[in-house]
A tleap script that builds the chain and sets N, CA, C and O, in Angstrom:
source leaprc.protein.ff14SB
mol = sequence {
  NMET PRO ALA GLN PRO THR ALA LEU GLU SER
  TYR PHE LEU GLN LEU VAL ASN GLY THR ARG
  THR ASN ALA GLY VAL SER PRO LEU THR PHE
  ASP ASP GLN LEU MET ILE ALA ALA ASP ASN
  TYR SER ALA TRP MET ASP ALA ASN ASP ASN
  VAL SER HIE ALA GLY PRO ASN GLY SER SER
  MET GLU SER ILE TRP TYR PHE TYR GLY THR
  ASP GLU THR GLY ALA SER ALA ALA ALA SER
  ARG HIE PHE VAL GLU ALA ALA HIE GLN SER
  LEU VAL SER THR ASP TYR GLN ASP MET VAL
  ASN PRO ASN SER HIE HIE VAL GLY ILE SER
  VAL ILE ASP GLY ASP TYR LEU GLY TYR PRO
  ALA ILE PHE THR THR LEU ASP PHE ALA CALA
}
set mol.1.N position { 0.839 -1.186 0.000 }
set mol.1.CA position { 0.000 0.000 0.000 }
set mol.1.C position { 0.883 1.249 0.000 }
set mol.1.O position { 1.835 1.319 0.777 }
set mol.2.N position { 0.597 2.219 -0.836 }
set mol.2.CA position { 1.415 3.433 -0.900 }
set mol.2.C position { 1.353 4.230 0.415 }
set mol.2.O position { 0.333 4.250 1.104 }
set mol.3.N position { 2.462 4.875 0.730 }
set mol.3.CA position { 2.502 5.747 1.902 }
set mol.3.C position { 1.605 6.959 1.650 }
set mol.3.O position { 1.633 7.546 0.569 }
set mol.4.N position { 0.829 7.320 2.632 }
set mol.4.CA position { -0.073 8.458 2.501 }
set mol.4.C position { 0.426 9.626 3.339 }
set mol.4.O position { 0.447 9.537 4.566 }
set mol.5.N position { 0.828 10.715 2.700 }
set mol.5.CA position { 1.272 11.871 3.485 }
set mol.5.C position { 0.108 12.477 4.257 }
set mol.5.O position { -1.032 12.480 3.793 }
set mol.6.N position { 0.419 12.991 5.445 }
set mol.6.CA position { -0.587 13.701 6.228 }
set mol.6.C position { -0.805 15.079 5.615 }
set mol.6.O position { -0.066 15.496 4.723 }
set mol.7.N position { -1.814 15.775 6.095 }
set mol.7.CA position { -2.073 17.140 5.613 }
set mol.7.C position { -0.876 18.043 5.890 }
set mol.7.O position { -0.536 18.886 5.059 }
set mol.8.N position { -0.226 17.878 7.052 }
set mol.8.CA position { 0.933 18.718 7.368 }
set mol.8.C position { 2.126 18.387 6.485 }
set mol.8.O position { 2.867 19.285 6.086 }
set mol.9.N position { 2.320 17.117 6.178 }
set mol.9.CA position { 3.409 16.734 5.279 }
set mol.9.C position { 3.160 17.268 3.868 }
set mol.9.O position { 4.095 17.696 3.191 }
set mol.10.N position { 1.917 17.244 3.430 }
set mol.10.CA position { 1.568 17.817 2.122 }
set mol.10.C position { 1.781 19.328 2.112 }
set mol.10.O position { 2.247 19.888 1.119 }
set mol.11.N position { 1.440 19.981 3.215 }
set mol.11.CA position { 1.656 21.424 3.326 }
set mol.11.C position { 3.151 21.742 3.286 }
set mol.11.O position { 3.569 22.704 2.643 }
set mol.12.N position { 3.961 20.922 3.982 }
set mol.12.CA position { 5.413 21.116 3.968 }
set mol.12.C position { 5.925 21.019 2.530 }
set mol.12.O position { 6.737 21.840 2.104 }
set mol.13.N position { 5.451 20.018 1.784 }
set mol.13.CA position { 5.871 19.877 0.384 }
set mol.13.C position { 5.460 21.104 -0.431 }
set mol.13.O position { 6.216 21.564 -1.286 }
set mol.14.N position { 4.280 21.625 -0.170 }
set mol.14.CA position { 3.818 22.827 -0.873 }
set mol.14.C position { 4.781 23.994 -0.616 }
set mol.14.O position { 5.130 24.723 -1.544 }
set mol.15.N position { 5.209 24.170 0.634 }
set mol.15.CA position { 6.145 25.254 0.961 }
set mol.15.C position { 7.500 25.029 0.286 }
set mol.15.O position { 8.079 25.957 -0.280 }
set mol.16.N position { 7.999 23.794 0.349 }
set mol.16.CA position { 9.286 23.474 -0.280 }
set mol.16.C position { 9.206 23.721 -1.784 }
set mol.16.O position { 10.118 24.309 -2.365 }
set mol.17.N position { 8.124 23.279 -2.415 }
set mol.17.CA position { 7.995 23.470 -3.857 }
set mol.17.C position { 7.841 24.941 -4.223 }
set mol.17.O position { 8.270 25.343 -5.305 }
set mol.18.N position { 7.246 25.749 -3.365 }
set mol.18.CA position { 7.193 27.190 -3.601 }
set mol.18.C position { 8.587 27.790 -3.639 }
set mol.18.O position { 8.891 28.627 -4.489 }
set mol.19.N position { 9.434 27.355 -2.711 }
set mol.19.CA position { 10.818 27.830 -2.684 }
set mol.19.C position { 11.571 27.347 -3.916 }
set mol.19.O position { 12.349 28.101 -4.500 }
set mol.20.N position { 11.350 26.102 -4.315 }
set mol.20.CA position { 12.012 25.574 -5.505 }
set mol.20.C position { 11.569 26.340 -6.754 }
set mol.20.O position { 12.396 26.663 -7.607 }
set mol.21.N position { 10.284 26.629 -6.865 }
set mol.21.CA position { 9.772 27.375 -8.008 }
set mol.21.C position { 10.420 28.759 -8.067 }
set mol.21.O position { 10.827 29.211 -9.137 }
set mol.22.N position { 10.515 29.428 -6.916 }
set mol.22.CA position { 11.156 30.753 -6.864 }
set mol.22.C position { 12.623 30.687 -7.268 }
set mol.22.O position { 13.174 31.671 -7.761 }
set mol.23.N position { 13.262 29.531 -7.061 }
set mol.23.CA position { 14.666 29.353 -7.423 }
set mol.23.C position { 14.817 28.842 -8.863 }
set mol.23.O position { 15.936 28.626 -9.329 }
set mol.24.N position { 13.688 28.649 -9.569 }
set mol.24.CA position { 13.732 28.176 -10.950 }
set mol.24.C position { 13.987 26.681 -11.076 }
set mol.24.O position { 14.500 26.216 -12.094 }
set mol.25.N position { 13.623 25.923 -10.031 }
set mol.25.CA position { 13.853 24.480 -10.014 }
set mol.25.C position { 12.504 23.768 -10.049 }
set mol.25.O position { 11.531 24.247 -9.468 }
set mol.26.N position { 12.447 22.621 -10.733 }
set mol.26.CA position { 11.185 21.882 -10.837 }
set mol.26.C position { 10.730 21.378 -9.464 }
set mol.26.O position { 11.556 21.139 -8.583 }
set mol.27.N position { 9.416 21.217 -9.286 }
set mol.27.CA position { 8.890 20.776 -7.996 }
set mol.27.C position { 9.228 19.317 -7.699 }
set mol.27.O position { 9.479 18.520 -8.602 }
set mol.28.N position { 9.229 18.997 -6.417 }
set mol.28.CA position { 9.430 17.626 -5.954 }
set mol.28.C position { 8.091 16.900 -5.891 }
set mol.28.O position { 7.039 17.531 -5.789 }
set mol.29.N position { 8.133 15.578 -5.951 }
set mol.29.CA position { 6.949 14.749 -5.721 }
set mol.29.C position { 7.272 13.772 -4.592 }
set mol.29.O position { 8.427 13.410 -4.365 }
set mol.30.N position { 6.211 13.358 -3.891 }
set mol.30.CA position { 6.392 12.356 -2.852 }
set mol.30.C position { 6.786 11.023 -3.480 }
set mol.30.O position { 6.325 10.673 -4.567 }
set mol.31.N position { 7.640 10.293 -2.784 }
set mol.31.CA position { 8.053 8.956 -3.173 }
set mol.31.C position { 7.720 8.021 -2.018 }
set mol.31.O position { 8.078 8.300 -0.874 }
set mol.32.N position { 7.033 6.905 -2.308 }
set mol.32.CA position { 6.601 5.978 -1.262 }
set mol.32.C position { 7.759 5.488 -0.391 }
set mol.32.O position { 7.667 5.510 0.836 }
set mol.33.N position { 8.836 5.051 -1.015 }
set mol.33.CA position { 9.964 4.526 -0.236 }
set mol.33.C position { 10.600 5.605 0.620 }
set mol.33.O position { 10.986 5.346 1.759 }
set mol.34.N position { 10.714 6.807 0.086 }
set mol.34.CA position { 11.279 7.903 0.869 }
set mol.34.C position { 10.347 8.315 2.000 }
set mol.34.O position { 10.810 8.696 3.075 }
set mol.35.N position { 9.033 8.244 1.770 }
set mol.35.CA position { 8.065 8.557 2.833 }
set mol.35.C position { 8.210 7.555 3.989 }
set mol.35.O position { 8.220 7.939 5.158 }
set mol.36.N position { 8.321 6.282 3.645 }
set mol.36.CA position { 8.477 5.250 4.668 }
set mol.36.C position { 9.803 5.444 5.408 }
set mol.36.O position { 9.849 5.334 6.634 }
set mol.37.N position { 10.876 5.732 4.674 }
set mol.37.CA position { 12.181 5.953 5.297 }
set mol.37.C position { 12.141 7.162 6.237 }
set mol.37.O position { 12.672 7.103 7.347 }
set mol.38.N position { 11.518 8.248 5.800 }
set mol.38.CA position { 11.425 9.445 6.642 }
set mol.38.C position { 10.597 9.162 7.897 }
set mol.38.O position { 10.977 9.568 8.996 }
set mol.39.N position { 9.468 8.467 7.737 }
set mol.39.CA position { 8.644 8.102 8.902 }
set mol.39.C position { 9.429 7.222 9.870 }
set mol.39.O position { 9.387 7.438 11.081 }
set mol.40.N position { 10.135 6.240 9.345 }
set mol.40.CA position { 10.923 5.350 10.202 }
set mol.40.C position { 12.012 6.116 10.940 }
set mol.40.O position { 12.279 5.843 12.110 }
set mol.41.N position { 12.639 7.067 10.270 }
set mol.41.CA position { 13.716 7.838 10.898 }
set mol.41.C position { 13.164 8.732 11.999 }
set mol.41.O position { 13.745 8.806 13.082 }
set mol.42.N position { 12.049 9.412 11.740 }
set mol.42.CA position { 11.447 10.247 12.782 }
set mol.42.C position { 11.024 9.396 13.974 }
set mol.42.O position { 11.227 9.787 15.123 }
set mol.43.N position { 10.436 8.230 13.702 }
set mol.43.CA position { 10.015 7.332 14.784 }
set mol.43.C position { 11.227 6.832 15.572 }
set mol.43.O position { 11.158 6.700 16.794 }
set mol.44.N position { 12.326 6.555 14.887 }
set mol.44.CA position { 13.544 6.121 15.562 }
set mol.44.C position { 14.067 7.219 16.487 }
set mol.44.O position { 14.437 6.945 17.628 }
set mol.45.N position { 14.100 8.461 15.997 }
set mol.45.CA position { 14.559 9.568 16.852 }
set mol.45.C position { 13.674 9.684 18.091 }
set mol.45.O position { 14.173 9.861 19.203 }
set mol.46.N position { 12.358 9.584 17.894 }
set mol.46.CA position { 11.410 9.669 19.006 }
set mol.46.C position { 11.648 8.538 20.003 }
set mol.46.O position { 11.752 8.791 21.203 }
set mol.47.N position { 11.736 7.316 19.536 }
set mol.47.CA position { 11.875 6.150 20.410 }
set mol.47.C position { 13.204 6.132 21.162 }
set mol.47.O position { 13.293 5.580 22.259 }
set mol.48.N position { 14.236 6.737 20.571 }
set mol.48.CA position { 15.577 6.669 21.163 }
set mol.48.C position { 16.047 7.972 21.790 }
set mol.48.O position { 17.200 8.072 22.211 }
set mol.49.N position { 15.168 8.981 21.858 }
set mol.49.CA position { 15.586 10.291 22.381 }
set mol.49.C position { 16.916 10.709 21.757 }
set mol.49.O position { 17.841 11.130 22.453 }
set mol.50.N position { 16.990 10.586 20.451 }
set mol.50.CA position { 18.214 10.873 19.725 }
set mol.50.C position { 17.869 11.726 18.514 }
set mol.50.O position { 17.158 11.281 17.612 }
set mol.51.N position { 18.370 12.939 18.499 }
set mol.51.CA position { 18.146 13.832 17.365 }
set mol.51.C position { 19.483 13.992 16.659 }
set mol.51.O position { 20.384 14.678 17.143 }
set mol.52.N position { 19.593 13.344 15.502 }
set mol.52.CA position { 20.874 13.295 14.821 }
set mol.52.C position { 20.670 12.973 13.351 }
set mol.52.O position { 19.672 12.362 12.969 }
set mol.53.N position { 21.626 13.389 12.530 }
set mol.53.CA position { 21.629 12.984 11.122 }
set mol.53.C position { 22.127 11.551 10.989 }
set mol.53.O position { 21.924 10.924 9.950 }
set mol.54.N position { 22.773 11.025 12.019 }
set mol.54.CA position { 23.278 9.647 12.003 }
set mol.54.C position { 22.323 8.766 12.789 }
set mol.54.O position { 22.135 8.952 13.991 }
set mol.55.N position { 21.723 7.808 12.101 }
set mol.55.CA position { 20.735 6.948 12.726 }
set mol.55.C position { 21.229 5.532 12.934 }
set mol.55.O position { 22.435 5.289 12.969 }
set mol.56.N position { 20.296 4.593 13.073 }
set mol.56.CA position { 20.674 3.208 13.316 }
set mol.56.C position { 21.456 2.620 12.150 }
set mol.56.O position { 21.169 2.911 10.989 }
set mol.57.N position { 22.434 1.799 12.464 }
set mol.57.CA position { 23.240 1.095 11.459 }
set mol.57.C position { 23.912 2.032 10.472 }
set mol.57.O position { 24.127 1.666 9.316 }
set mol.58.N position { 24.249 3.247 10.918 }
set mol.58.CA position { 24.948 4.192 10.069 }
set mol.58.C position { 24.077 4.903 9.052 }
set mol.58.O position { 24.590 5.589 8.168 }
set mol.59.N position { 22.760 4.748 9.165 }
set mol.59.CA position { 21.869 5.433 8.230 }
set mol.59.C position { 21.898 6.930 8.506 }
set mol.59.O position { 22.318 7.370 9.576 }
set mol.60.N position { 21.446 7.702 7.527 }
set mol.60.CA position { 21.374 9.150 7.737 }
set mol.60.C position { 20.274 9.726 6.854 }
set mol.60.O position { 19.889 9.128 5.849 }
set mol.61.N position { 19.784 10.876 7.238 }
set mol.61.CA position { 18.765 11.589 6.488 }
set mol.61.C position { 19.347 12.924 6.057 }
set mol.61.O position { 20.266 13.448 6.687 }
set mol.62.N position { 18.811 13.459 4.992 }
set mol.62.CA position { 19.295 14.725 4.459 }
set mol.62.C position { 19.061 15.875 5.432 }
set mol.62.O position { 19.991 16.620 5.743 }
set mol.63.N position { 17.841 16.027 5.911 }
set mol.63.CA position { 17.492 17.174 6.735 }
set mol.63.C position { 16.535 16.741 7.829 }
set mol.63.O position { 15.524 16.094 7.556 }
set mol.64.N position { 16.851 17.099 9.074 }
set mol.64.CA position { 15.973 16.771 10.187 }
set mol.64.C position { 15.810 17.975 11.103 }
set mol.64.O position { 16.683 18.840 11.181 }
set mol.65.N position { 14.697 18.013 11.780 }
set mol.65.CA position { 14.453 19.034 12.790 }
set mol.65.C position { 13.720 18.407 13.937 }
set mol.65.O position { 13.059 17.379 13.788 }
set mol.66.N position { 13.841 19.031 15.087 }
set mol.66.CA position { 12.983 18.664 16.198 }
set mol.66.C position { 12.671 19.938 16.965 }
set mol.66.O position { 13.416 20.916 16.906 }
set mol.67.N position { 11.584 19.909 17.669 }
set mol.67.CA position { 11.174 21.029 18.504 }
set mol.67.C position { 10.526 20.423 19.720 }
set mol.67.O position { 9.721 19.500 19.596 }
set mol.68.N position { 10.862 20.922 20.902 }
set mol.68.CA position { 10.240 20.362 22.086 }
set mol.68.C position { 9.956 21.455 23.094 }
set mol.68.O position { 10.417 22.589 22.956 }
set mol.69.N position { 9.191 21.097 24.110 }
set mol.69.CA position { 8.829 22.052 25.143 }
set mol.69.C position { 7.573 22.798 24.768 }
set mol.69.O position { 6.555 22.189 24.438 }
set mol.70.N position { 7.641 24.121 24.818 }
set mol.70.CA position { 6.472 24.940 24.522 }
set mol.70.C position { 6.801 25.917 23.408 }
set mol.70.O position { 7.960 26.265 23.185 }
set mol.71.N position { 5.755 26.355 22.712 }
set mol.71.CA position { 5.976 27.351 21.674 }
set mol.71.C position { 5.891 28.748 22.287 }
set mol.71.O position { 5.793 28.892 23.506 }
set mol.72.N position { 5.927 29.770 21.439 }
set mol.72.CA position { 5.956 31.145 21.945 }
set mol.72.C position { 4.685 31.545 22.680 }
set mol.72.O position { 4.688 32.546 23.396 }
set mol.73.N position { 3.614 30.803 22.527 }
set mol.73.CA position { 2.372 31.121 23.244 }
set mol.73.C position { 2.297 30.391 24.585 }
set mol.73.O position { 1.370 30.610 25.365 }
set mol.74.N position { 3.279 29.521 24.850 }
set mol.74.CA position { 3.256 28.746 26.081 }
set mol.74.C position { 2.532 27.419 25.938 }
set mol.74.O position { 2.464 26.643 26.890 }
set mol.75.N position { 1.987 27.150 24.745 }
set mol.75.CA position { 1.294 25.884 24.516 }
set mol.75.C position { 2.324 24.769 24.322 }
set mol.75.O position { 3.428 25.017 23.835 }
set mol.76.N position { 1.964 23.552 24.700 }
set mol.76.CA position { 2.851 22.417 24.488 }
set mol.76.C position { 3.116 22.244 23.006 }
set mol.76.O position { 2.255 22.511 22.168 }
set mol.77.N position { 4.311 21.798 22.702 }
set mol.77.CA position { 4.685 21.571 21.310 }
set mol.77.C position { 3.715 20.595 20.666 }
set mol.77.O position { 3.386 19.558 21.242 }
set mol.78.N position { 3.269 20.929 19.489 }
set mol.78.CA position { 2.404 20.037 18.718 }
set mol.78.C position { 2.590 20.360 17.253 }
set mol.78.O position { 2.762 21.519 16.877 }
set mol.79.N position { 2.555 19.336 16.435 }
set mol.79.CA position { 2.678 19.544 14.997 }
set mol.79.C position { 1.493 20.380 14.526 }
set mol.79.O position { 0.342 20.064 14.826 }
set mol.80.N position { 1.782 21.437 13.793 }
set mol.80.CA position { 0.754 22.360 13.321 }
set mol.80.C position { 1.277 23.053 12.070 }
set mol.80.O position { 2.448 22.914 11.716 }
set mol.81.N position { 0.410 23.791 11.412 }
set mol.81.CA position { 0.852 24.576 10.248 }
set mol.81.C position { 1.945 25.556 10.671 }
set mol.81.O position { 2.904 25.774 9.930 }
set mol.82.N position { 1.803 26.148 11.860 }
set mol.82.CA position { 2.817 27.083 12.355 }
set mol.82.C position { 4.176 26.386 12.480 }
set mol.82.O position { 5.201 26.937 12.078 }
set mol.83.N position { 4.178 25.175 13.037 }
set mol.83.CA position { 5.432 24.438 13.160 }
set mol.83.C position { 6.027 24.132 11.793 }
set mol.83.O position { 7.228 24.310 11.589 }
set mol.84.N position { 5.209 23.677 10.860 }
set mol.84.CA position { 5.699 23.353 9.516 }
set mol.84.C position { 6.295 24.592 8.865 }
set mol.84.O position { 7.334 24.503 8.211 }
set mol.85.N position { 5.658 25.742 9.032 }
set mol.85.CA position { 6.201 26.986 8.471 }
set mol.85.C position { 7.553 27.315 9.107 }
set mol.85.O position { 8.478 27.729 8.408 }
set mol.86.N position { 7.676 27.135 10.424 }
set mol.86.CA position { 8.950 27.405 11.105 }
set mol.86.C position { 10.024 26.412 10.649 }
set mol.86.O position { 11.174 26.802 10.443 }
set mol.87.N position { 9.663 25.139 10.492 }
set mol.87.CA position { 10.623 24.139 10.027 }
set mol.87.C position { 11.068 24.444 8.591 }
set mol.87.O position { 12.239 24.277 8.252 }
set mol.88.N position { 10.133 24.889 7.759 }
set mol.88.CA position { 10.481 25.272 6.383 }
set mol.88.C position { 11.462 26.435 6.393 }
set mol.88.O position { 12.445 26.421 5.652 }
set mol.89.N position { 11.209 27.435 7.219 }
set mol.89.CA position { 12.123 28.578 7.304 }
set mol.89.C position { 13.504 28.133 7.782 }
set mol.89.O position { 14.521 28.654 7.323 }
set mol.90.N position { 13.537 27.169 8.705 }
set mol.90.CA position { 14.813 26.628 9.156 }
set mol.90.C position { 15.545 25.947 8.004 }
set mol.90.O position { 16.759 26.092 7.861 }
set mol.91.N position { 14.812 25.213 7.193 }
set mol.91.CA position { 15.401 24.564 6.022 }
set mol.91.C position { 15.949 25.602 5.052 }
set mol.91.O position { 17.044 25.431 4.517 }
set mol.92.N position { 15.211 26.660 4.824 }
set mol.92.CA position { 15.674 27.725 3.938 }
set mol.92.C position { 16.978 28.317 4.482 }
set mol.92.O position { 17.893 28.616 3.715 }
set mol.93.N position { 17.059 28.483 5.802 }
set mol.93.CA position { 18.233 29.096 6.430 }
set mol.93.C position { 19.443 28.175 6.501 }
set mol.93.O position { 20.580 28.637 6.410 }
set mol.94.N position { 19.206 26.865 6.663 }
set mol.94.CA position { 20.326 25.970 6.938 }
set mol.94.C position { 20.651 24.993 5.815 }
set mol.94.O position { 21.816 24.647 5.622 }
set mol.95.N position { 19.654 24.547 5.078 }
set mol.95.CA position { 19.869 23.519 4.052 }
set mol.95.C position { 19.270 23.931 2.713 }
set mol.95.O position { 18.721 23.101 1.989 }
set mol.96.N position { 19.376 25.206 2.392 }
set mol.96.CA position { 18.776 25.730 1.163 }
set mol.96.C position { 19.252 24.958 -0.063 }
set mol.96.O position { 18.458 24.638 -0.947 }
set mol.97.N position { 20.557 24.659 -0.115 }
set mol.97.CA position { 21.106 23.980 -1.293 }
set mol.97.C position { 20.513 22.586 -1.462 }
set mol.97.O position { 20.290 22.143 -2.588 }
set mol.98.N position { 20.252 21.879 -0.336 }
set mol.98.CA position { 19.583 20.575 -0.433 }
set mol.98.C position { 18.176 20.744 -0.992 }
set mol.98.O position { 17.740 19.969 -1.843 }
set mol.99.N position { 17.475 21.758 -0.508 }
set mol.99.CA position { 16.083 21.952 -0.897 }
set mol.99.C position { 15.949 22.315 -2.369 }
set mol.99.O position { 15.002 21.877 -3.022 }
set mol.100.N position { 16.868 23.098 -2.900 }
set mol.100.CA position { 16.742 23.557 -4.291 }
set mol.100.C position { 17.688 22.823 -5.241 }
set mol.100.O position { 17.929 23.283 -6.357 }
set mol.101.N position { 18.215 21.704 -4.809 }
set mol.101.CA position { 19.098 20.914 -5.656 }
set mol.101.C position { 18.323 20.464 -6.902 }
set mol.101.O position { 17.340 19.733 -6.777 }
set mol.102.N position { 18.748 20.887 -8.101 }
set mol.102.CA position { 18.006 20.522 -9.314 }
set mol.102.C position { 18.069 19.035 -9.638 }
set mol.102.O position { 17.280 18.548 -10.447 }
set mol.103.N position { 19.000 18.304 -9.015 }
set mol.103.CA position { 19.095 16.860 -9.231 }
set mol.103.C position { 18.091 16.076 -8.408 }
set mol.103.O position { 17.876 14.890 -8.660 }
set mol.104.N position { 17.475 16.717 -7.430 }
set mol.104.CA position { 16.453 16.055 -6.611 }
set mol.104.C position { 15.094 16.215 -7.278 }
set mol.104.O position { 14.725 17.303 -7.719 }
set mol.105.N position { 14.362 15.115 -7.341 }
set mol.105.CA position { 13.033 15.134 -7.948 }
set mol.105.C position { 11.973 14.531 -7.040 }
set mol.105.O position { 10.775 14.699 -7.271 }
set mol.106.N position { 12.422 13.823 -5.999 }
set mol.106.CA position { 11.503 13.122 -5.098 }
set mol.106.C position { 11.872 13.433 -3.652 }
set mol.106.O position { 13.008 13.795 -3.343 }
set mol.107.N position { 10.879 13.281 -2.774 }
set mol.107.CA position { 11.113 13.565 -1.360 }
set mol.107.C position { 10.224 12.676 -0.500 }
set mol.107.O position { 9.134 12.269 -0.903 }
set mol.108.N position { 10.716 12.396 0.678 }
set mol.108.CA position { 9.909 11.806 1.742 }
set mol.108.C position { 9.897 12.803 2.880 }
set mol.108.O position { 10.948 13.314 3.265 }
set mol.109.N position { 8.746 13.084 3.416 }
set mol.109.CA position { 8.617 14.050 4.516 }
set mol.109.C position { 7.855 13.376 5.637 }
set mol.109.O position { 6.828 12.737 5.409 }
set mol.110.N position { 8.367 13.523 6.855 }
set mol.110.CA position { 7.713 12.982 8.036 }
set mol.110.C position { 7.588 14.087 9.078 }
set mol.110.O position { 8.561 14.782 9.371 }
set mol.111.N position { 6.404 14.247 9.632 }
set mol.111.CA position { 6.149 15.182 10.745 }
set mol.111.C position { 5.363 14.393 11.783 }
set mol.111.O position { 4.200 14.058 11.558 }
set mol.112.N position { 5.993 14.093 12.926 }
set mol.112.CA position { 5.291 13.323 13.953 }
set mol.112.C position { 5.412 13.983 15.322 }
set mol.112.O position { 6.446 14.560 15.660 }
set mol.113.N position { 4.341 13.888 16.100 }
set mol.113.CA position { 4.369 14.290 17.506 }
set mol.113.C position { 5.034 13.171 18.288 }
set mol.113.O position { 4.841 11.993 17.989 }
set mol.114.N position { 5.811 13.540 19.280 }
set mol.114.CA position { 6.469 12.535 20.101 }
set mol.114.C position { 6.867 13.107 21.446 }
set mol.114.O position { 6.229 14.016 21.977 }
set mol.115.N position { 7.933 12.552 21.976 }
set mol.115.CA position { 8.438 12.917 23.297 }
set mol.115.C position { 9.950 12.893 23.234 }
set mol.115.O position { 10.536 11.901 22.801 }
set mol.116.N position { 10.596 13.975 23.661 }
set mol.116.CA position { 12.052 14.028 23.686 }
set mol.116.C position { 12.503 14.340 25.100 }
set mol.116.O position { 12.256 15.429 25.618 }
set mol.117.N position { 13.164 13.375 25.718 }
set mol.117.CA position { 13.665 13.526 27.082 }
set mol.117.C position { 12.570 13.964 28.053 }
set mol.117.O position { 12.810 14.762 28.959 }
set mol.118.N position { 11.368 13.433 27.850 }
set mol.118.CA position { 10.262 13.703 28.753 }
set mol.118.C position { 9.432 14.926 28.415 }
set mol.118.O position { 8.506 15.261 29.154 }
set mol.119.N position { 9.744 15.608 27.304 }
set mol.119.CA position { 9.002 16.799 26.901 }
set mol.119.C position { 8.284 16.541 25.586 }
set mol.119.O position { 8.792 15.802 24.743 }
set mol.120.N position { 7.106 17.139 25.393 }
set mol.120.CA position { 6.440 17.008 24.092 }
set mol.120.C position { 7.379 17.496 22.990 }
set mol.120.O position { 8.082 18.493 23.158 }
set mol.121.N position { 7.382 16.796 21.879 }
set mol.121.CA position { 8.310 17.132 20.802 }
set mol.121.C position { 7.681 16.829 19.450 }
set mol.121.O position { 6.762 16.018 19.344 }
set mol.122.N position { 8.189 17.490 18.424 }
set mol.122.CA position { 7.827 17.196 17.048 }
set mol.122.C position { 9.116 16.802 16.343 }
set mol.122.O position { 10.125 17.501 16.439 }
set mol.123.N position { 9.079 15.689 15.641 }
set mol.123.CA position { 10.227 15.221 14.876 }
set mol.123.C position { 9.884 15.319 13.399 }
set mol.123.O position { 8.834 14.849 12.960 }
set mol.124.N position { 10.782 15.935 12.639 }
set mol.124.CA position { 10.555 16.134 11.212 }
set mol.124.C position { 11.770 15.637 10.442 }
set mol.124.O position { 12.909 15.952 10.789 }
set mol.125.N position { 11.524 14.876 9.416 }
set mol.125.CA position { 12.591 14.365 8.562 }
set mol.125.C position { 12.222 14.620 7.108 }
set mol.125.O position { 11.088 14.369 6.699 }
set mol.126.N position { 13.174 15.116 6.331 }
set mol.126.CA position { 13.027 15.236 4.888 }
set mol.126.C position { 14.146 14.451 4.252 }
set mol.126.O position { 15.307 14.605 4.631 }
set mol.127.N position { 13.817 13.618 3.296 }
set mol.127.CA position { 14.801 12.817 2.590 }
set mol.127.C position { 14.626 13.063 1.097 }
set mol.127.O position { 13.577 12.750 0.534 }
set mol.128.N position { 15.649 13.623 0.455 }
set mol.128.CA position { 15.607 13.978 -0.956 }
set mol.128.C position { 16.302 12.925 -1.804 }
set mol.128.O position { 17.253 12.290 -1.349 }
set mol.129.N position { 15.826 12.732 -3.051 }
set mol.129.CA position { 16.478 11.793 -3.969 }
set mol.129.C position { 16.228 12.214 -5.410 }
set mol.129.O position { 15.303 12.967 -5.714 }
set mol.130.N position { 17.080 11.703 -6.280 }
set mol.130.CA position { 16.955 11.997 -7.713 }
set mol.130.C position { 15.739 11.332 -8.307 }
set mol.130.O position { 15.480 11.473 -9.503 }
savepdb mol mol.pdb
quit
């Protein structure tokens, strides 16, 4: 069965593709295998209280983010459109070249609520491929 992106993951792709379009690069499409890999990586970070580009058995993801604790309103961290927008801005600031790489045509995006060291957290993984 194909991986089904959530509404927030689809929104994240919309933001990424907007940035790619502005850079003159073709849009990305979701890839089932990359979606599963991104979901597995986010779940691994959540289960292991480990936020890293280096995962189990030497695996790695292109771009990851996490957020925990409370947001600027004092509300507990939760995946939301606001979080996706902030994560996208972080990607623009830190991994712009990965996001607008013209050799990338597919992506897997994962946005999951979890727990990091006892605090509410959101784990996000983006995995790009040709």
